[in-house]
Backbone bond lengths (Angstrom), bond angles and torsions (degrees), N, CA, C in turn:
res aa  C-N    CA-C-N  psi(-1)  N-CA   C-N-CA  omega(-1)  CA-C   N-CA-C  phi
1 M - - - 1.439 - - 1.521 112.11 -
2 L 1.332 116.63 -26.16 1.462 119.56 178.56 1.521 111.96 -62.68
3 R 1.333 116.58 -42.34 1.456 120.13 -179.87 1.533 109.93 -64.82
4 A 1.310 116.48 -42.50 1.466 120.85 179.60 1.527 111.34 -63.41
5 T 1.323 116.57 -38.26 1.452 120.90 178.13 1.527 111.03 -65.71
6 W 1.335 115.24 -41.49 1.470 119.78 178.67 1.529 110.74 -65.38
7 M 1.334 117.06 -42.54 1.470 120.17 178.21 1.520 111.58 -62.39
8 A 1.331 116.09 -41.23 1.468 120.18 177.55 1.525 111.23 -59.34
9 Q 1.310 115.13 -43.96 1.461 121.42 179.06 1.532 110.72 -61.84
10 E 1.313 116.10 -41.62 1.487 120.92 -179.82 1.552 109.75 -63.39
11 L 1.339 116.17 -43.66 1.465 118.96 179.94 1.533 110.19 -66.35
12 L 1.322 117.41 -43.07 1.463 119.98 179.14 1.512 111.76 -62.74
13 Y 1.306 118.40 -37.23 1.449 122.38 179.03 1.538 110.47 -67.68
14 T 1.313 116.22 -47.69 1.463 120.78 -176.78 1.522 112.52 -68.63
15 F 1.317 117.64 -40.23 1.463 122.76 -175.83 1.533 110.71 -112.95
16 A 1.329 116.43 38.75 1.471 122.33 -172.29 1.539 113.64 -54.94
17 D 1.316 116.81 -39.72 1.457 120.13 -176.79 1.525 112.80 -89.33
18 D 1.319 117.51 -3.96 1.461 120.64 -171.66 1.541 114.92 -115.14
19 L 1.314 118.31 -33.29 1.469 120.93 -178.21 1.518 110.12 -86.91
20 Q 1.303 116.35 134.16 1.470 120.52 176.79 1.508 111.54 -81.70
21 Q 1.320 117.25 -31.20 1.468 120.56 179.28 1.524 111.59 -164.25
22 V 1.306 114.44 156.62 1.457 123.28 168.66 1.521 104.01 -130.51
23 A 1.331 117.03 123.05 1.470 121.11 -176.39 1.520 109.76 -115.39
24 L 1.323 115.89 139.61 1.449 122.61 175.46 1.519 109.06 -108.76
25 Q 1.313 116.55 136.62 1.464 120.73 178.87 1.529 108.44 -125.26
26 P 1.326 118.06 114.05 1.452 119.52 179.94 1.528 110.50 -61.84
27 G 1.315 114.22 144.12 1.473 119.83 179.74 1.505 109.59 -146.17
28 T 1.311 114.52 -163.68 1.460 119.97 178.83 1.513 109.88 -78.53
29 G 1.317 115.81 159.55 1.462 121.54 179.39 1.519 111.92 -57.21
30 G 1.313 116.86 141.22 1.437 122.26 175.48 1.514 114.64 89.36
31 V 1.317 119.19 -7.12 1.451 122.14 179.51 1.511 109.32 -93.81
32 F 1.321 116.34 125.70 1.451 121.96 174.89 1.513 107.53 -143.95
33 E 1.317 116.06 107.87 1.464 121.58 -179.77 1.528 108.56 -129.46
34 V 1.320 115.07 142.89 1.448 120.53 173.04 1.502 108.49 -123.70
35 C 1.339 114.84 121.14 1.441 120.96 -178.40 1.521 110.66 -120.77
36 I 1.329 115.52 144.85 1.431 121.72 169.60 1.516 105.37 -119.80
37 G 1.314 115.06 106.19 1.469 117.54 -171.88 1.510 108.84 63.55
38 E 1.300 115.46 -127.47 1.468 122.37 178.52 1.530 112.31 -89.61
39 N 1.307 118.23 -2.02 1.479 123.14 -176.87 1.512 111.43 -89.61
40 L 1.322 115.45 116.18 1.464 120.50 175.04 1.532 106.94 -84.35
41 I 1.323 116.36 108.70 1.469 118.62 -177.73 1.499 114.26 -97.30
42 W 1.356 117.45 -16.17 1.451 120.07 173.24 1.521 108.44 -150.61
43 E 1.327 115.38 134.48 1.459 122.02 176.18 1.535 106.11 -139.16
44 R 1.313 115.71 119.08 1.470 121.13 -171.87 1.526 113.47 -51.25
45 K 1.311 118.47 -47.60 1.465 120.76 -178.91 1.525 111.33 -69.12
46 R 1.307 117.71 -45.79 1.473 121.68 -179.24 1.518 112.14 -64.64
47 D 1.334 116.99 -40.23 1.456 121.17 -172.46 1.526 113.43 -98.01
48 G 1.322 117.67 5.61 1.448 120.03 173.16 1.519 116.43 81.08
49 G 1.317 117.30 41.01 1.449 119.43 177.14 1.516 112.76 115.54
50 F 1.298 114.54 -162.58 1.469 119.76 -179.94 1.519 109.97 -86.62
51 P 1.334 117.83 147.08 1.461 119.19 -179.42 1.517 111.79 -78.76
52 E 1.300 114.74 154.50 1.465 120.56 164.20 1.533 105.00 -71.73
53 A 1.297 117.12 147.59 1.483 120.59 -178.33 1.531 109.96 -56.71
54 K 1.343 117.73 -40.65 1.461 119.24 -176.39 1.527 111.43 -65.58
55 E 1.349 117.10 -35.10 1.467 119.95 179.05 1.541 110.62 -68.49
56 L 1.311 115.99 -41.68 1.452 120.24 178.82 1.527 110.25 -63.75
57 K 1.321 116.86 -43.03 1.467 121.01 176.83 1.505 111.93 -61.21
58 R 1.332 117.56 -38.83 1.461 120.27 177.69 1.540 110.88 -62.38
59 R 1.339 115.35 -44.21 1.450 118.79 -178.30 1.529 111.88 -65.16
60 V 1.316 116.28 -40.63 1.468 119.69 176.92 1.530 108.87 -63.61
61 R 1.306 117.55 -48.59 1.464 121.54 178.28 1.525 112.28 -57.13
62 D 1.343 116.02 -46.90 1.476 119.63 -177.12 1.519 112.21 -61.65
63 L 1.329 117.48 -32.88 1.445 119.74 179.43 1.535 113.12 -83.22
64 L 1.306 116.71 -43.76 1.489 120.68 -173.00 1.533 114.51 -94.94
65 F 1.334 115.85 -35.73 1.466 120.32 -172.67 1.520 111.48 -135.25
66 P 1.354 117.87 59.24 1.466 119.12 -177.20 1.524 111.97 -56.75
67 G 1.301 115.19 140.00 1.446 120.47 179.95 1.516 115.17 86.92
68 R 1.323 116.86 -10.58 1.474 119.57 178.33 1.531 109.06 -69.87
69 D 1.321 114.66 136.78 1.456 120.95 178.42 1.534 109.72 -82.36
70 L 1.321 116.16 128.21 1.468 120.87 176.39 1.509 113.11 -101.47
71 G 1.327 116.72 19.64 1.453 120.88 176.73 1.501 113.13 63.82
72 H 1.334 116.17 -128.91 1.468 122.01 -175.36 1.531 112.23 -60.99
73 I 1.307 118.58 -23.63 1.467 120.84 178.94 1.520 111.84 -65.02
74 D 1.333 117.22 -30.81 1.439 121.61 179.58 1.519 114.52 -84.82
75 T 1.308 116.96 -5.08 1.456 120.94 178.88 1.523 109.07 -76.91
76 P 1.343 117.06 127.38 1.483 119.67 -179.01 1.532 113.60 -65.21
């Protein structure tokens, strides 16, 4: 749950003016999923582990705010 809490904080910080909420749902050990509406944008087993914060931010941006510049995160 600590990692999920940290990821939620990162998303809220990056998209502070744009996200209405980030919700955490306790589950069984080993489950880590990030959904936007019905879109599953990260699943720990499918995607090979936990995301780096910058990758998760990119996926959120690409779905909700395409074309938005994420500053240093977009630097190769």
